[in-house]
C-alpha positions as a printed NumPy array, in Angstrom:
array([[-63.684,  41.134, -67.281],
       [-61.066,  39.44 , -68.855],
       [-57.461,  39.482, -67.196],
       [-55.963,  40.344, -70.287],
       [-57.761,  43.719, -70.623],
       [-54.347,  45.645, -72.463],
       [-54.103,  49.187, -72.133],
       [-52.12 ,  51.058, -74.644],
       [-48.745,  52.46 , -73.507],
       [-49.443,  56.197, -72.106],
       [-53.   ,  55.616, -72.547],
       [-55.797,  57.241, -70.025],
       [-58.353,  55.001, -68.487],
       [-61.666,  56.439, -68.248],
       [-60.739,  59.555, -69.347],
       [-58.673,  60.014, -65.681],
       [-55.656,  62.113, -66.011],
       [-52.484,  59.821, -65.612],
       [-48.67 ,  60.679, -64.528],
       [-47.083,  62.509, -66.582],
       [-44.207,  59.665, -66.538],
       [-47.075,  57.602, -67.708],
       [-48.73 ,  59.758, -70.035],
       [-45.007,  59.992, -72.191],
       [-44.616,  56.274, -72.073],
       [-42.842,  55.706, -75.676],
       [-45.253,  54.147, -78.566],
       [-42.232,  52.704, -81.012],
       [-39.043,  51.698, -80.419],
       [-37.542,  54.872, -81.995],
       [-39.289,  56.719, -79.007],
       [-37.095,  54.949, -76.164],
       [-34.519,  56.803, -74.689],
       [-30.879,  55.239, -74.128],
       [-30.509,  51.708, -74.821],
       [-29.054,  51.615, -78.214],
       [-26.786,  48.592, -77.579],
       [-30.55 ,  46.527, -77.753],
       [-32.836,  49.075, -79.538],
       [-30.724,  50.503, -82.361],
       [-31.53 ,  49.537, -85.603],
       [-29.63 ,  45.966, -86.494],
       [-28.839,  45.37 , -82.966],
       [-29.99 ,  41.85 , -81.27 ],
       [-33.115,  42.526, -79.234],
       [-34.479,  45.102, -82.033],
       [-34.381,  42.553, -84.705],
       [-36.286,  39.948, -82.494],
       [-38.901,  41.811, -82.071],
       [-39.413,  42.947, -85.569],
       [-39.185,  40.222, -86.932],
       [-41.769,  38.399, -84.471],
       [-39.173,  36.305, -82.868],
       [-39.207,  36.589, -79.164],
       [-38.645,  34.37 , -76.493],
       [-38.789,  34.623, -72.74 ],
       [-36.519,  37.276, -71.369],
       [-35.209,  38.859, -68.303],
       [-34.951,  42.59 , -68.09 ],
       [-32.388,  43.905, -65.815],
       [-31.049,  47.226, -65.109],
       [-31.799,  50.004, -62.842],
       [-35.48 ,  51.872, -62.017],
       [-36.25 ,  53.795, -64.564],
       [-34.687,  52.522, -67.83 ],
       [-37.545,  51.615, -69.498],
       [-37.822,  47.621, -68.926],
       [-41.495,  47.888, -68.571],
       [-42.011,  49.983, -71.85 ],
       [-39.851,  47.635, -73.417],
       [-42.328,  44.77 , -72.413],
       [-45.479,  46.638, -73.185],
       [-43.991,  47.407, -76.758],
       [-42.877,  44.17 , -77.366],
       [-46.57 ,  43.063, -76.853],
       [-47.253,  45.776, -78.638],
       [-45.356,  44.476, -81.832],
       [-45.899,  40.948, -81.767],
       [-49.801,  41.729, -81.235],
       [-49.835,  39.43 , -77.847],
       [-51.949,  40.003, -74.876],
       [-49.938,  42.126, -72.407],
       [-50.522,  41.08 , -68.64 ],
       [-48.472,  42.956, -66.346],
       [-48.017,  40.968, -62.924],
       [-46.216,  42.235, -59.654],
       [-44.139,  39.984, -57.723],
       [-45.074,  41.662, -54.537],
       [-48.866,  42.003, -54.413],
       [-49.158,  38.266, -56.304],
       [-49.125,  34.765, -55.293],
       [-49.251,  31.143, -56.34 ],
       [-52.906,  31.305, -56.637],
       [-52.733,  34.454, -58.842],
       [-49.951,  32.755, -60.947],
       [-52.582,  29.484, -61.816],
       [-55.405,  31.783, -62.845],
       [-53.252,  33.588, -65.067],
       [-51.644,  30.437, -66.164],
       [-55.068,  28.707, -66.668],
       [-56.169,  31.872, -69.278],
       [-53.017,  32.31 , -70.772],
       [-52.921,  28.17 , -72.412],
       [-56.879,  28.648, -73.011],
       [-55.721,  31.691, -75.643],
       [-52.819,  29.678, -77.127],
       [-55.446,  26.984, -77.59 ],
       [-57.314,  29.969, -79.721],
       [-54.265,  31.403, -81.49 ],
       [-53.851,  34.096, -79.144],
       [-50.544,  34.745, -77.773],
       [-49.789,  36.25 , -74.249],
       [-46.806,  38.392, -73.018],
       [-46.869,  38.162, -68.733],
       [-44.804,  40.879, -67.752],
       [-43.639,  40.794, -63.71 ],
       [-42.119,  43.419, -62.659],
       [-39.747,  42.951, -59.497],
       [-39.412,  39.003, -60.961],
       [-36.757,  38.428, -58.352],
       [-39.32 ,  39.148, -55.24 ],
       [-40.882,  35.632, -56.087],
       [-39.383,  33.043, -54.012],
       [-38.437,  29.484, -55.776],
       [-41.329,  27.684, -55.574],
       [-43.176,  30.55 , -57.318],
       [-40.715,  31.068, -60.249],
       [-40.925,  27.282, -60.639],
       [-44.433,  27.48 , -61.225],
       [-44.003,  29.255, -64.255],
       [-41.736,  27.288, -66.111],
       [-44.031,  24.2  , -67.337],
       [-46.388,  26.998, -69.104],
       [-43.017,  28.572, -70.679],
       [-41.704,  25.684, -72.175],
       [-45.095,  24.6  , -73.78 ],
       [-45.11 ,  28.263, -74.959],
       [-48.427,  29.019, -73.184],
       [-46.766,  32.722, -72.545],
       [-44.073,  34.847, -73.727],
       [-42.286,  35.907, -69.911],
       [-40.876,  38.74 , -69.573],
       [-38.906,  39.914, -65.687],
       [-38.018,  42.747, -65.039],
       [-35.365,  43.068, -61.781],
       [-33.228,  45.623, -60.446],
       [-30.892,  42.584, -58.932],
       [-28.417,  40.66 , -60.788],
       [-30.546,  37.728, -62.35 ],
       [-27.844,  35.011, -61.978],
       [-28.305,  35.585, -58.133],
       [-32.227,  35.893, -57.635],
       [-33.665,  34.175, -60.496],
       [-33.49 ,  30.514, -60.059],
       [-31.775,  28.755, -62.699],
       [-34.142,  26.578, -64.196],
       [-35.988,  29.753, -65.256],
       [-32.881,  31.389, -66.299],
       [-31.662,  29.17 , -68.279],
       [-34.888,  29.172, -70.475],
       [-34.632,  33.093, -70.76 ],
       [-32.064,  35.406, -72.328],
       [-30.863,  38.238, -70.112],
       [-30.952,  42.117, -71.268],
       [-29.282,  44.657, -69.396],
       [-30.449,  48.247, -69.475],
       [-28.141,  51.008, -68.741],
       [-28.539,  54.055, -66.472],
       [-29.963,  57.127, -68.573],
       [-27.571,  60.083, -69.935],
       [-28.246,  63.32 , -68.867],
       [-28.445,  64.183, -72.343],
       [-30.895,  61.315, -72.77 ],
       [-33.038,  62.809, -70.036],
       [-32.586,  66.52 , -71.004],
       [-34.235,  65.093, -74.275],
       [-37.205,  63.24 , -72.791],
       [-37.64 ,  66.329, -70.231],
       [-37.753,  69.24 , -73.142],
       [-40.201,  67.097, -75.246],
       [-42.712,  66.541, -71.905],
       [-42.183,  69.968, -71.551],
       [-43.824,  71.085, -75.183],
       [-45.764,  68.357, -75.913],
       [-49.17 ,  69.024, -76.385],
       [-50.936,  65.627, -76.451],
       [-49.212,  63.678, -73.92 ],
       [-46.831,  66.263, -72.192],
       [-47.03 ,  70.067, -70.335],
       [-47.644,  71.939, -73.364],
       [-45.351,  74.74 , -72.636],
       [-47.693,  75.327, -69.408],
       [-44.357,  76.946, -67.939],
       [-41.466,  78.39 , -69.093],
       [-37.891,  76.461, -67.872],
       [-34.447,  77.222, -69.421],
       [-32.449,  74.759, -71.051],
       [-29.821,  74.409, -68.478],
       [-32.709,  74.064, -65.905],
       [-33.838,  70.94 , -67.637],
       [-29.669,  69.857, -67.73 ],
       [-29.992,  70.278, -64.207],
       [-32.514,  68.428, -63.475],
       [-31.338,  65.478, -65.684],
       [-28.726,  65.314, -63.75 ],
       [-30.154,  65.034, -60.557],
       [-32.476,  62.139, -61.61 ],
       [-30.046,  59.304, -61.445],
       [-30.413,  57.945, -64.966],
       [-34.301,  57.573, -64.059],
       [-36.338,  58.769, -66.289],
       [-39.709,  58.553, -63.909],
       [-38.03 ,  60.549, -61.27 ],
       [-37.176,  63.108, -63.916],
       [-40.344,  63.695, -65.348],
       [-41.829,  63.405, -61.731],
       [-39.618,  66.048, -60.81 ],
       [-40.823,  68.573, -64.193],
       [-44.177,  67.564, -63.001],
       [-43.762,  68.948, -59.631],
       [-42.627,  71.847, -60.882],
       [-45.545,  72.36 , -62.884],
       [-47.786,  72.283, -60.092],
       [-45.667,  74.353, -57.471],
       [-45.229,  77.143, -60.18 ],
       [-48.539,  77.167, -62.192],
       [-47.904,  79.757, -65.394],
       [-44.269,  81.255, -65.431],
       [-40.586,  80.937, -65.565],
       [-39.318,  78.554, -63.401],
       [-36.231,  79.565, -61.262],
       [-33.31 ,  78.088, -59.945],
       [-34.842,  78.517, -56.663],
       [-37.855,  76.698, -57.494],
       [-36.072,  73.384, -58.314],
       [-33.808,  73.534, -55.819],
       [-37.109,  73.55 , -53.359],
       [-38.889,  71.171, -55.489],
       [-35.695,  68.76 , -55.357],
       [-34.824,  68.933, -51.485],
       [-32.342,  66.426, -51.508],
       [-31.431,  63.93 , -54.048],
       [-32.075,  60.08 , -53.635],
       [-29.424,  58.014, -54.723],
       [-30.282,  54.881, -56.465],
       [-28.47 ,  52.377, -53.51 ],
       [-29.863,  49.513, -52.13 ],
       [-28.252,  48.459, -48.986],
       [-29.003,  44.629, -49.439],
       [-28.577,  44.242, -52.948],
       [-26.371,  44.189, -56.193],
       [-25.526,  47.882, -55.7  ],
       [-24.357,  47.9  , -52.226],
       [-21.658,  45.7  , -52.837],
       [-20.798,  47.219, -56.353],
       [-20.446,  50.578, -54.699],
       [-18.29 ,  48.851, -51.483],
       [-16.529,  47.195, -54.232],
       [-15.51 ,  50.316, -55.831],
       [-14.389,  51.888, -52.634],
       [-11.85 ,  48.823, -51.749],
       [-10.415,  48.829, -55.258],
       [ -9.733,  52.111, -54.968],
       [ -8.173,  52.477, -51.887],
       [ -5.598,  49.265, -53.033],
       [ -4.727,  51.283, -56.123],
       [ -4.317,  53.909, -53.918],
       [ -6.426,  56.203, -55.955],
       [ -7.317,  58.958, -53.158],
       [ -9.824,  61.03 , -54.803],
       [-11.857,  57.724, -56.264],
       [-11.823,  56.188, -52.696],
       [-13.325,  59.52 , -51.256],
       [-15.807,  59.679, -54.165],
       [-17.473,  56.504, -53.445],
       [-17.084,  56.454, -49.899],
       [-19.076,  59.824, -50.161],
       [-21.674,  58.263, -52.377],
       [-22.368,  55.402, -49.427],
       [-22.635,  58.25 , -47.042],
       [-25.085,  60.353, -48.993],
       [-27.11 ,  57.37 , -49.422],
       [-27.488,  56.861, -45.971],
       [-25.134,  53.473, -45.365],
       [-24.295,  52.278, -42.362],
       [-21.559,  53.988, -40.758],
       [-20.402,  51.168, -38.885],
       [-20.341,  48.692, -42.02 ],
       [-17.938,  51.269, -43.383],
       [-15.562,  51.35 , -40.169],
       [-15.571,  47.294, -40.253],
       [-14.765,  47.357, -43.871],
       [-12.052,  50.088, -43.846],
       [-10.54 ,  48.398, -40.809],
       [-10.557,  45.055, -42.826],
       [ -8.59 ,  46.991, -45.795],
       [ -6.073,  48.228, -43.279],
       [ -5.394,  44.355, -42.672],
       [ -5.762,  42.688, -45.825],
       [ -4.086,  45.621, -48.217],
       [ -1.661,  47.609, -46.15 ],
       [ -0.774,  44.941, -43.379],
       [  2.583,  45.703, -42.25 ],
       [  3.843,  47.943, -44.6  ],
       [  1.938,  50.461, -42.308],
       [  1.108,  48.963, -39.137],
       [ -0.341,  52.274, -37.88 ],
       [ -3.125,  51.777, -40.558],
       [ -4.777,  49.705, -37.929],
       [ -4.536,  51.793, -35.348],
       [ -5.979,  54.393, -37.379],
       [ -8.987,  52.04 , -38.756],
       [-10.157,  51.149, -34.63 ],
       [ -9.466,  54.981, -34.046],
       [-11.694,  55.954, -36.317],
       [-14.48 ,  53.054, -35.483],
       [-14.078,  54.987, -32.123],
       [-14.762,  58.366, -33.407],
       [-17.838,  57.234, -34.986],
       [-19.164,  55.451, -32.269],
       [-18.279,  58.527, -29.93 ],
       [-19.818,  61.201, -32.464],
       [-22.467,  59.556, -34.568],
       [-23.445,  61.142, -38.209],
       [-22.729,  63.51 , -39.168],
       [-19.33 ,  64.633, -36.723],
       [-18.389,  61.237, -37.243],
       [-18.232,  61.131, -41.367],
       [-15.163,  63.033, -41.418],
       [-13.344,  60.309, -39.266],
       [-14.401,  57.978, -42.006],
       [-13.223,  60.344, -44.996],
       [ -9.789,  60.976, -43.25 ],
       [ -9.118,  57.452, -42.714],
       [ -9.948,  56.431, -46.74 ],
       [ -7.155,  59.632, -47.644],
       [ -5.139,  57.595, -45.157],
       [ -5.668,  54.456, -46.218],
       [ -5.371,  55.289, -49.947],
       [ -2.026,  56.913, -49.507],
       [ -0.795,  54.16 , -47.249],
       [  2.413,  51.949, -48.463],
       [  0.708,  48.507, -49.825],
       [  1.176,  44.97 , -48.829],
       [ -0.62 ,  41.961, -48.748],
       [  2.042,  39.849, -47.754],
       [  0.734,  39.001, -44.035],
       [ -2.818,  38.133, -45.779],
       [ -1.313,  35.52 , -48.193],
       [  0.866,  34.053, -45.413],
       [ -2.824,  33.96 , -43.33 ],
       [ -4.26 ,  31.894, -46.906],
       [ -1.17 ,  29.98 , -47.427],
       [ -0.953,  28.538, -43.756],
       [ -4.538,  28.21 , -43.83 ],
       [ -4.577,  26.152, -47.035],
       [ -1.936,  24.035, -45.767],
       [ -3.549,  23.404, -42.123],
       [ -6.782,  22.26 , -44.326],
       [ -5.089,  20.191, -46.992],
       [ -2.753,  17.908, -44.49 ],
       [ -3.081,  16.144, -41.618],
       [ -2.528,  17.575, -38.231],
       [  1.11 ,  17.251, -37.533],
       [  2.281,  16.231, -33.584],
       [  4.099,  19.308, -31.856],
       [  7.631,  18.913, -31.779],
       [  8.853,  17.324, -28.086],
       [ 11.02 ,  20.244, -27.828],
       [  7.675,  22.768, -27.594],
       [  5.277,  20.757, -25.229],
       [  4.882,  21.943, -21.98 ],
       [  6.079,  19.625, -18.86 ],
       [  4.299,  20.479, -15.678],
       [  4.743,  16.789, -14.326],
       [  7.95 ,  14.52 , -13.81 ],
       [  6.226,  11.947, -15.838],
       [  5.998,  13.641, -19.065],
       [  9.562,  15.03 , -18.438],
       [ 10.517,  11.557, -18.677],
       [  8.984,  10.918, -21.448],
       [ 10.825,  13.47 , -23.159],
       [  7.838,  16.601, -23.147],
       [ 10.49 ,  19.699, -23.294],
       [ 13.735,  17.762, -23.907],
       [ 16.166,  20.001, -26.07 ],
       [ 13.763,  23.176, -25.505],
       [ 16.136,  26.184, -26.411],
       [ 15.145,  29.469, -23.978],
       [ 16.02 ,  32.76 , -26.238],
       [ 16.037,  35.168, -23.844],
       [ 19.548,  32.614, -22.412],
       [ 21.244,  33.836, -25.299],
       [ 22.607,  37.136, -26.288],
       [ 20.959,  37.92 , -29.347],
       [ 17.444,  36.646, -27.714],
       [ 17.085,  34.267, -30.371],
       [ 17.098,  30.23 , -30.804],
       [ 17.882,  28.039, -33.406],
       [ 15.565,  25.883, -32.042],
       [ 13.024,  24.53 , -35.071],
       [  9.696,  25.178, -34.337],
       [  7.954,  23.702, -37.314],
       [  6.856,  19.918, -36.915],
       [  9.877,  17.987, -38.636],
       [  7.71 ,  17.474, -41.75 ],
       [  7.131,  20.654, -42.217],
       [ 10.804,  22.09 , -41.189],
       [ 11.316,  25.004, -43.496],
       [  8.302,  26.231, -44.59 ],
       [  7.73 ,  29.576, -45.274],
       [  4.26 ,  31.437, -45.322],
       [  5.317,  35.112, -44.676],
       [  6.931,  36.736, -47.586],
       [  7.359,  40.442, -46.912],
       [  7.484,  43.252, -49.65 ],
       [ 10.28 ,  46.134, -50.155],
       [  7.641,  48.347, -48.862],
       [  7.538,  50.743, -46.108],
       [  8.216,  48.727, -42.629],
       [  8.01 ,  45.63 , -44.279],
       [ 11.667,  46.895, -45.764],
       [ 12.783,  46.436, -42.257],
       [ 11.324,  43.555, -41.468],
       [ 12.888,  41.66 , -44.585],
       [ 16.087,  42.955, -43.376],
       [ 15.015,  41.398, -39.969],
       [ 14.055,  38.305, -41.464],
       [ 17.539,  38.012, -43.266],
       [ 19.153,  38.711, -40.082],
       [ 17.403,  35.787, -38.294],
       [ 17.694,  33.566, -40.729],
       [ 21.547,  34.005, -41.044],
       [ 22.168,  33.742, -37.147],
       [ 20.042,  30.452, -37.584],
       [ 22.636,  29.089, -39.825],
       [ 25.641,  30.214, -38.154],
       [ 24.052,  28.876, -34.861],
       [ 23.825,  25.326, -35.981],
       [ 19.954,  25.438, -37.564],
       [ 20.027,  25.88 , -41.477],
       [ 16.446,  26.029, -41.603],
       [ 16.603,  23.012, -44.041],
       [ 15.145,  22.95 , -48.042],
       [ 13.029,  25.864, -47.468],
       [  9.398,  25.305, -48.46 ],
       [  8.036,  27.914, -50.727],
       [  3.996,  27.597, -49.315],
       [  2.279,  30.833, -50.484],
       [  4.871,  32.537, -52.293],
       [  3.907,  35.278, -54.214],
       [  3.498,  34.746, -58.154],
       [  6.052,  36.329, -60.283]])
């Protein structure tokens, strides 16, 4: 049997019933829900499909938004053989077998659309195996991925493909799909059950923008209810607990934690609690969250409110001690504290400025006055000479220069006027004035790492 047996979208094999999601798969571009930015009249991808000028492309988007459907429709509209290929189940041997048949078919005037689901799961060598066939035109390669292709698809393959980003389906999109499936007499449920419109919208809202998930819920309700009216209790019983789209190792993880961090930095307390809760509900590692929040207390709050770090460490210990779910409240409480705290990244900037200087310049010798002199010979060499012990002065200060001579007067830390840093800034001015009055004016101040205006 040919590798290129091509089933129509939503069809049936050997008369066996197929899942509702497969039966309701769109058969035309106009039936595709959402993705108007790609498939509405006049949009780039639609124009390419209808003009039969499709090249290799990558479809990037969350689960259940139509990546496989669009690939099938491209093959149908362009009258090409459609070959689905799983990056999870296939290896180099299977790749070569498919490519050889695609090459033979091209010589016979037949085109091949090779659809690779989860292309990000192929390693670099497997992805490279497609390159010569793409370049010769033996295949039109369509890859589907839920991961950012910039990171997960190698650059050689990426440069030969167009990337199209698909969006999650809206509640209106999903409710429309569910209503169509409920009433469709050919492929759908043919009104086998009765579901009020508000229940369809509730199901849509619980489906995370995923059409496949919405169809599966509807099909499960049909089996659980039989003929009759679906009640809210029945729906909630089928749903049990909503499963959030969230990959702890993938882009969605980093997008969500970025949203949390930036909400805290922006003092948007409700947004910060929302993003934290999204991660908690998705099963994120609580100690990872504690570490990220501790980082925020240092990076974005710093000395404007030094208690923020204390709160972060206390919350981490509470999470470790109480576990889930009781420890989650400590993370919520900490997030609220950090979001409302006075903000300063002055200490963070100081660390970066000092690090840049150290890495970019030769190491300066430690000034003689700062060197330890445990032996007589070292004292004779001048180790520790001119050292001023700050505690011997009434003010507890010293006019002695502690930076290497070439760096004298360099500044890394510029406190803000927010929170405790306002007092720190005043203290720094007092120290500078004292040093100037006692024989050290700091030289010409070299401002390394001063914040931009």
